[in-house]
Every structure is written in C-alpha cells, then in structure tokens.
C-alpha positions in Angstrom: -3.6 35.1 53.5 -6.1 38.0 53.1 -8.8 36.3 52.1 -10.4 39.8 50.9 -12.1 39.8 47.1 -10.6 36.0 46.9 -11.8 33.6 45.5 -10.2 29.6 45.9 -11.2 26.9 43.1 -10.4 23.8 44.8 -10.2 20.3 43.5 -11.3 17.5 45.7 -10.2 15.1 43.8 -12.0 11.4 43.0 -13.8 12.0 46.4 -12.3 9.2 49.0 -11.0 11.8 51.8 -7.3 10.4 51.7 -7.3 11.6 47.9 -8.0 15.1 49.6 -4.6 17.0 49.2 -3.8 19.2 52.3 -4.2 22.3 50.9 -7.3 22.1 49.8 -8.6 21.0 53.3 -7.1 23.4 54.5 -9.2 26.1 52.8 -12.4 23.8 52.7 -11.6 24.7 56.2 -11.1 28.1 56.4 -13.9 28.6 54.0 -17.2 31.4 54.8 -19.0 30.0 51.9 -18.9 27.1 49.8 -20.4 26.6 46.4 -20.4 24.0 44.0 -22.6 21.2 42.8 -24.5 19.6 45.3 -23.6 16.0 45.2 -19.9 17.0 45.8 -20.6 18.2 49.3 -20.7 14.9 51.2 -17.2 14.2 50.5 -16.2 17.3 52.6 -18.6 17.4 55.2 -16.4 16.1 58.0 -13.9 19.8 56.6 -17.0 21.9 57.2 -16.9 24.4 59.9 -20.2 25.3 62.0 -21.5 28.2 60.7 -20.2 27.9 56.6 -22.8 29.1 54.3 -22.7 26.0 51.6 -24.4 27.0 48.3 -25.5 23.7 46.2 -26.4 23.8 42.6 -27.2 21.7 39.6 -24.8 20.5 37.2 -25.6 22.9 34.5 -25.4 25.5 36.8 -21.1 26.1 36.0 -21.7 30.5 35.4 -24.2 30.9 38.2 -22.2 29.0 40.8 -19.0 31.6 39.5 -21.7 34.7 39.9 -22.5 33.8 42.8 -18.8 32.9 43.9 -18.0 36.8 42.7 -20.7 37.9 44.6 -19.6 36.4 48.3 -16.3 37.6 47.2 -17.0 41.2 46.7 -19.2 41.2 50.3 -16.1 40.2 52.2 -16.3 36.7 52.0 -13.8 33.9 51.8 -14.6 32.1 49.1 -14.6 28.4 48.1 -15.7 26.7 44.8 -15.6 23.0 44.7 -15.2 20.4 42.1 -14.2 17.1 41.7 -10.9 16.2 40.4 -8.4 19.2 39.7 -9.8 22.8 39.5 -8.3 22.7 36.4 -9.3 20.0 34.6 -12.9 20.2 33.1 -13.9 22.0 36.3 -14.8 25.5 37.5 -11.3 27.1 37.3 -11.7 28.6 34.0 -15.3 29.6 34.2 -14.6 31.6 37.3 -11.8 32.9 36.1 -13.2 33.9 33.1 -16.6 35.6 34.8 -13.7 37.4 37.0 -12.1 38.9 34.3 -15.5 40.1 32.5 -16.4 41.7 35.7 -13.4 43.5 35.5 -13.6 43.4 40.0 -10.7 43.4 42.1 -11.5 40.0 42.8 -8.2 37.3 43.4 -8.8 34.2 42.0 -6.6 31.3 43.2 -6.6 27.7 42.0 -6.1 24.8 44.9 -5.1 21.5 43.2 -6.3 17.9 43.4 -6.1 14.5 41.8 -7.6 14.2 38.4 -10.0 11.0 37.6 -7.5 10.4 34.5 -4.6 10.8 37.4 -6.3 8.1 39.9 -7.1 5.7 36.9 -3.6 5.8 35.9 -2.3 4.7 39.7 -5.0 2.1 39.6 -4.8 0.7 36.2 -0.7 0.6 37.3 1.5 2.0 33.8 -1.3 3.2 31.4 -0.1 7.0 31.5 3.6 5.7 30.5 3.9 7.6 27.2 2.2 10.8 25.9 -1.7 11.1 26.1 -4.2 12.9 26.2 -8.1 13.6 27.3 -11.1 14.2 25.9 -14.7 14.9 26.8 -17.5 14.2 25.1 -19.7 16.7 26.5 -20.8 18.9 24.0 -23.1 21.5 26.2 -20.1 24.0 25.9 -18.4 22.5 22.9 -19.8 22.1 19.4 -19.9 18.4 18.3 -17.7 18.9 15.4 -14.6 20.4 17.3 -15.1 17.4 19.7 -14.8 14.5 16.6 -11.9 16.6 15.3 -10.5 16.3 18.7 -11.2 12.0 18.6 -10.0 12.1 14.9 -6.7 13.4 16.1 -6.1 11.4 19.1 -6.7 8.4 17.1 -4.7 9.1 14.7 -2.0 10.1 16.8 -1.8 7.0 18.8 -2.1 8.8 22.2 -3.7 7.2 25.4 -6.8 8.7 25.8 -9.0 9.6 29.0 -12.6 10.0 28.4 -14.4 12.4 30.5 -18.5 13.0 30.5 -18.3 9.6 28.2 -22.0 9.1 28.2 -25.7 10.5 30.3 -28.8 9.9 30.0 -29.5 12.4 26.8 -26.0 12.0 25.7 -25.6 8.3 24.7 -24.6 8.1 21.1 -21.0 10.0 21.0 -19.0 7.2 22.9 -20.5 4.5 20.1 -18.8 7.4 17.8 -15.7 7.2 19.1 -15.0 3.7 19.7 -15.8 3.6 15.4 -13.3 6.4 14.6 -10.5 4.4 17.1 -11.2 1.2 15.8 -9.9 2.6 12.2 -6.8 3.7 14.1 -6.1 1.1 16.4 -5.4 -2.6 17.1 -9.1 -3.9 18.3 -7.2 -5.7 20.8 -6.2 -2.8 22.3 -6.5 -2.4 25.8 -10.0 -0.6 27.3 -10.6 0.4 30.7 -13.7 1.8 32.3 -13.6 3.1 35.8 -16.5 4.2 37.6 -16.8 6.0 40.9 -13.1 6.2 41.2 -11.7 6.9 44.9 -15.1 6.1 45.9 -16.8 3.4 47.8 -18.7 2.3 44.7 -15.4 1.9 42.6 -15.5 -0.7 39.7 -13.1 -1.5 36.6 -13.9 -2.8 34.0 -10.8 -4.6 31.6 -12.2 -4.9 28.0 -10.7 -4.3 24.4 -11.3 -1.8 21.8 -13.7 -4.4 19.9 -15.3 -5.4 22.9 -16.0 -2.0 24.4 -19.8 -1.9 25.8 -21.1 1.2 25.8 -23.8 0.0 28.2 -21.6 -0.8 31.2 -20.8 3.3 31.2 -22.5 6.0 33.0 -21.8 9.7 33.9 -19.7 8.9 36.6 -17.1 6.6 34.7 -13.7 7.7 33.0 -12.7 5.3 29.6 -9.3 5.1 29.4 -8.0 3.4 25.7 -4.4 2.5 25.1 -2.2 3.1 22.3 -0.7 1.2 20.1 1.9 -0.3 22.5 -0.4 -0.9 25.2 -0.4 -4.3 27.2 -2.1 -5.5 29.6 -0.6 -7.9 32.5 -2.7 -9.4 35.1 -5.2 -6.6 36.2 -2.9 -3.3 34.9 -2.5 -1.7 31.7 1.2 -0.9 31.0 2.1 1.6 28.3 6.0 1.6 27.7 8.1 4.5 27.4 10.7 2.7 25.7 13.5 1.7 27.6 12.9 -2.2 26.8 12.5 -0.9 23.1 15.6 0.8 22.0 16.3 1.8 18.8 17.9 -1.0 17.4 21.5 -0.7 16.3 23.2 -3.5 14.4 22.5 -4.0 10.7 19.5 -6.5 10.7 17.9 -4.4 13.4 18.2 -1.3 11.4 17.1 -3.5 8.3 13.8 -4.7 10.1 12.8 -1.6 12.0 13.1 0.3 8.6 11.1 -2.9 6.8 8.6 -1.8 9.3 8.3 1.7 8.7 7.5 1.0 5.9 4.6 -1.1 5.8 3.8 1.5 8.4 3.3 3.7 5.6 1.8 1.5 2.5 -1.7 0.1 2.0 -0.7 -3.3 2.4 -4.6 -4.8 1.6 -4.2 -3.5 -1.8 -1.3 -5.4 -3.1 -0.3 -9.6 -3.4 1.9 -10.5 0.0 4.8 -11.5 -2.7 4.9 -8.2 -5.2 4.3 -6.4 -1.7 7.7 -7.5 0.1 9.5 -7.0 -3.5 8.3 -3.3 -3.6 9.3 -2.6 -0.2 12.6 -3.7 -0.9 13.1 -1.7 -4.0 11.2 1.3 -1.6 14.2 0.3 1.4 16.7 0.7 -1.4 15.6 3.8 -3.1 14.0 5.5 0.2 11.1 6.2 -2.4 7.6 5.5 -1.9 6.8 6.2 -5.2 8.3 2.2 -6.4 5.1 0.9 -4.9 3.8 2.5 -8.5 7.1 1.8 -10.4 7.5 -1.8 -9.7 5.6 -4.2 -11.6 5.4 -8.0 -11.2 3.4 -11.0 -12.6 1.0 -12.9 -11.0 2.9 -14.4 -8.5 6.4 -14.6 -10.0 8.0 -13.5 -6.6 6.4 -16.5 -4.8 7.5 -18.6 -7.8 10.9 -17.6 -7.5 11.1 -18.4 -4.0 10.4 -22.0 -4.2 13.1 -22.2 -6.8 15.9 -20.2 -5.2 15.5 -22.6 -2.0 15.6 -25.1 -4.2 19.2 -24.2 -5.5 17.7 -22.5 -8.5 20.6 -20.7 -10.9 20.6 -16.9 -11.4 21.8 -15.4 -14.4 22.8 -11.7 -14.3 24.4 -9.2 -17.2 27.0 -7.4 -14.6 29.2 -7.6 -11.6 27.0 -5.0 -9.5 23.5 -7.2 -9.8 25.9 -10.2 -9.1 27.3 -9.0 -5.8 24.1 -7.5 -4.9 22.6 -10.7 -4.2 22.8 -11.3 -1.0 25.6 -13.9 -0.4 24.4 -15.8 3.0 21.4 -16.6 0.9 23.1 -18.4 -2.6 25.5 -20.1 0.2 22.7 -21.6 2.2 20.7 -22.6 -0.4 23.3 -23.6 -2.8 22.6 -21.8 -6.0 25.1 -20.4 -8.6 25.5 -16.6 -9.5 26.3 -16.5 -13.2 27.9 -13.3 -14.7 29.8 -13.9 -17.7 30.4 -10.2 -18.4 34.2 -10.8 -18.1 34.4 -14.0 -19.8 37.5 -14.3 -22.2 34.7 -16.4 -24.5 32.3 -13.4 -23.7 34.7 -11.1 -25.5 35.7 -12.9 -28.2 31.4 -13.2 -28.5 31.1 -9.6 -28.5 33.6 -8.7 -31.1 32.9 -11.1 -33.7 28.8 -10.2 -34.0 29.7 -7.0 -33.1 27.3 -7.3 -29.7 27.7 -5.2 -26.8 29.7 -6.6 -23.7 26.8 -7.6 -21.7 24.5 -8.6 -24.6 27.2 -11.2 -25.5 27.8 -12.1 -22.3 24.1 -12.9 -21.2 23.2 -14.1 -24.6 26.6 -16.4 -23.8 24.9 -17.5 -20.5 21.6 -18.2 -22.1 23.0 -21.3 -23.8 25.1 -22.6 -20.6 21.7 -21.8 -18.8 18.2 -21.5 -20.5 16.2 -22.2 -17.7 18.0 -20.1 -14.9 16.2 -16.7 -13.7 17.7 -14.3 -15.3 18.4 -10.7 -13.6 19.1 -7.7 -16.0 19.7 -4.6 -13.9 21.7 -2.8 -16.3 22.0 -3.0 -19.8 18.9 -2.8 -22.1 20.6 -4.9 -24.9 20.7 -7.9 -22.7 17.4 -7.7 -21.9 16.4 -7.8 -25.5 18.6 -10.4 -26.2 16.6 -12.7 -23.2 13.2 -11.1 -23.8 13.9 -12.4 -27.7 15.2 -15.9 -27.3 12.2 -16.3 -25.0 9.5 -15.1 -27.2 11.0 -17.6 -29.9 11.3 -20.6 -27.6 15.0 -20.7 -27.4 15.0 -20.8 -23.9 12.5 -21.3 -21.1 13.5 -19.1 -18.1 12.0 -19.4 -14.7 12.0 -15.8 -15.0 13.0 -12.7 -15.7 14.2 -9.5 -14.0 14.0 -6.5 -15.9 15.4 -3.5 -14.0 17.9 -1.5 -16.8 18.5 2.1 -16.7 18.9 4.9 -19.1 17.3 6.7 -22.0 18.2 4.3 -25.0 16.0 1.4 -25.7 15.2 0.7 -21.9 11.5 1.6 -22.1 11.3 -0.6 -25.2 12.9 -3.8 -23.4 10.6 -3.7 -20.9 7.6 -3.7 -22.7 9.2 -7.0 -24.3 8.4 -8.7 -20.8 4.6 -7.8 -20.0 4.0 -9.7 -23.4 5.7 -12.9 -22.5 4.3 -16.0 -20.4 7.4 -16.7 -18.3 7.1 -14.9 -15.0 8.8 -11.5 -14.5 9.1 -8.6 -12.8 10.3 -5.0 -13.7 10.9 -1.3 -12.6 9.0 0.8 -15.3 10.6 3.8 -17.7 13.6 4.7 -17.4 14.4 3.9 -13.6 15.9 1.5 -12.7 20.0 -0.2 -11.7 21.5 -3.0 -10.3 20.5 -2.3 -7.0 16.7 -2.7 -8.0 17.5 -5.6 -9.6 19.5 -7.3 -6.6 16.4 -5.9 -4.1 13.7 -8.0 -6.2 16.4 -11.3 -6.3 16.6 -10.7 -2.3 12.9 -10.1 -2.1 12.4 -13.9 -3.8 14.9 -15.6 -1.3 13.3 -14.2 2.2 9.7 -14.1 1.1 9.4 -16.7 4.2 10.6 -13.5 6.1 7.5 -11.3 4.9 5.2 -13.5 7.0 6.5 -12.9 10.1 5.5 -9.2 9.7 4.1 -8.3 6.3 1.5 -10.8 6.9 0.6 -10.1 10.7 0.4 -6.2 9.5 -2.2 -7.5 6.3 -4.1 -9.5 9.4 -4.3 -6.2 11.6 -5.5 -4.4 8.9 -8.5 -7.2 7.9 -9.3 -6.9 11.6 -9.6 -3.4 11.9 -11.9 -3.1 8.9 -14.2 -5.8 10.3 
C-alpha cells in the first residue's frame, strides 16, 4: 500500500486486545504517527513500534486531532487516527473525512473497522439485537438537544431495541432521565434494560434491570445502556429479542381473529372506556374494518356485562331477521343452551302482518314478544321491529333482558334508536343510519365472550395503567 498522503482511521474495538481486528493491528504496527484520545493508547501499547510519534489529545479535541492528521499526512507520514469501538460509529472517521474534504488536499483516507460497543454489548447480553435496533448518542456537544430528543421519541415510538451512547457525564446528567421518561410513555415498565460498563476491559460490569427500575446513578461516561423492545425478554443473564421464528403469523381462523383483536386494541385508547363497552366496540370494528365504530357504538352502563351473565345462564335471544340469527355463533348457543328465536317466516307472523297491516319484521317481533317477553331482543334490520319493542317496553307490556338496536337505512332508523335512550332497559345501539345484522350479531357475540376479553383487553388496560404511573 502507498502510504503517501494517507490517513487510516482505526477502530480499536471495546478495548481488550483480543477484540482488536488483525487489520487494525497491522495498521498500528506500520504507523509512523498515531493520533487519538490519550486514554486509548494504553490498549495498543504492545503494537506501537519504537520511534512512532504518539499524539494524545483530550475528548473535546476531535477537530484538532483531524487537523494534526492532515498536517502529518502532508509531511509524508503513515498516519493512524485511533478511536474506540468502530472508527465510523460515533468516532473519528466522519470528522477526518469532513476535514480532508474541506482542505481539498490530495489525501486518501481509509477506515479500518472495529467492534462497536453496541455489538460487544449484544454479544455479552446474548441476543438482544435479534431484531431492528438503533443507536442514539446523548452527547449534545455536536448535536442540538432538540434533535436528540426527536430521535429518542422516534426510537421509543418505533419499538426499536435502542443502544444509548454517551449516556451521562459530569456536566450532562439529566438527559438520560429524560430519555427514560420518554421511553416509559411507549414501553412496558418491565422492559429489560442493561447498563454495560467498560465492555471488553478489565473493569467490565453489566447490570440487568428494567425500564422502571433503571437507576441513572449507576451510569457514567464509560457506560452503554441497552433498552429492549416490546418483545425482548430476560432469560437468566441474557436478553433475547425474538426474530419471530417461534411466533409465526397466525393461520387458523381462531388465530387470525385473536391477532385481529390484538391489533385493534393496540390502536385504541383502552383506558378511556369501560371494559365491556370496549369489547363490544372491538367486535364491531373487527366486523367493519372501521375504527370509527368506537364512536358509533353506544351502550347503557354495564349492558354487555349484564348480558354476559344472562346468556351464560341460558337466556333466550329474539331476533328480527334470520341474518342476525345466523350471525350469532352457534358454538356459544349450543354450549350454554340458548334458544335463538326468529319468527320472520312463521305462518302466524304472515297472518298477523296481513291482519294488522304490519311489516313482516314488525309482526314477527310482536309475536315473539308475546311468547318471550323477558328475552334479549336483537334488531339488526328493521326499524319497525325496534319501534315495536321499544314502545312495548316503554308501556310496560314486556320487560326485556335488553335491546340491541342496529337497524340500517334511511326511514325511521334514527327515530327508532332514539327511543332506546329513554328506556331504563339495558341497551346497545349503532348510532345514526349505520348498522346491520352483522353488527347486531357482533354485539351479542361480544356479550357471550366477555370473559375472553379479560385475557388481553384487561392485560392491555393494566399495562397502560402501569405505563401511566
């Protein structure tokens, strides 16, 4: 290699000689001038040849080191600029290249890689870097704090495993606490965290903790802090971030449905809503693919929870149309012995409709109300059927376990639903002209499965509460 007007920027790795790459060792052995932070020379003293000029500078003198390197290279010396970790990661490579570009001198620059601190930490911790990750430096000597904070917020929101360089110094002590508070807005307080000090050196020390319990007093300028993502877990003294091989995409109907519910919940402010209402809303959103249904669904207090007890006790369901009847999961009704009644096509219904000049849906629901006055009435199509049930309930003719009002259309639909809001009977309705049999059935299925909600709706709520505290 022609070393005339050549600067090699060399990464020393974390410090221990067996972490020094052979190509870096060769560059140091052949150097005539070595420039770097004076603390780093102790790690390469066995490879520095007699007569080599060693120029040690302070941490804040990066530009000065680069200027000296250019000067020495122009004199025809074999120049090496050293830095810890990798020369291109928070080290001297960028400033040397930038200075050479500004000088417009005919100098070649070569980067010799090293093992960066976050890579060393990854190996010490086991498999924490198993998925997407990022690195952030908290040093604001060269980067404005506003920019650093934006990067912190993006990393926390994006669920990256995050390695924190330059987390703390004597004069820069509050930034790591601010980072912790930002991450707690987006991560579970139990997220694994590692404080890695003096990696690869005799003083090496690793402390495993959690985001909530992270003690910033344990951190110093020789520390690297690694924060796991939402999937990272601890096993013994290892931190593991799954790549997903053991968590493949769901492929059965049940798995897909559960994954869909989890995806919906992840995008809702779950603490804002009662759990039974939230579960019914999740079912409606799942049915429609429209998150706005969190605002279109209205229920009276504890309606879904009350119907859960009623249905698990074998309570009768009356529907206005066969589509609602078909949409209520048969596995639930079979398990709990529920009767699902729809008299739309009953001969007596046809006769009643003709005799009293009623719609067939209204006649069927009127007849069903006579036979099952205490049932859960589920209206998914006909506003006339909902008006019939609401009026009878208001008059005290029947006393239903509840009313689901989800008729859809433009005539008498809104008026039929407004009646429900004045009743003391538990109700659920889809506001405005929206609705349909699928939503009516979804609300009933939500009532059947409210216990299932506790498995992950309750967990999400609890997690949100912990993060908020």
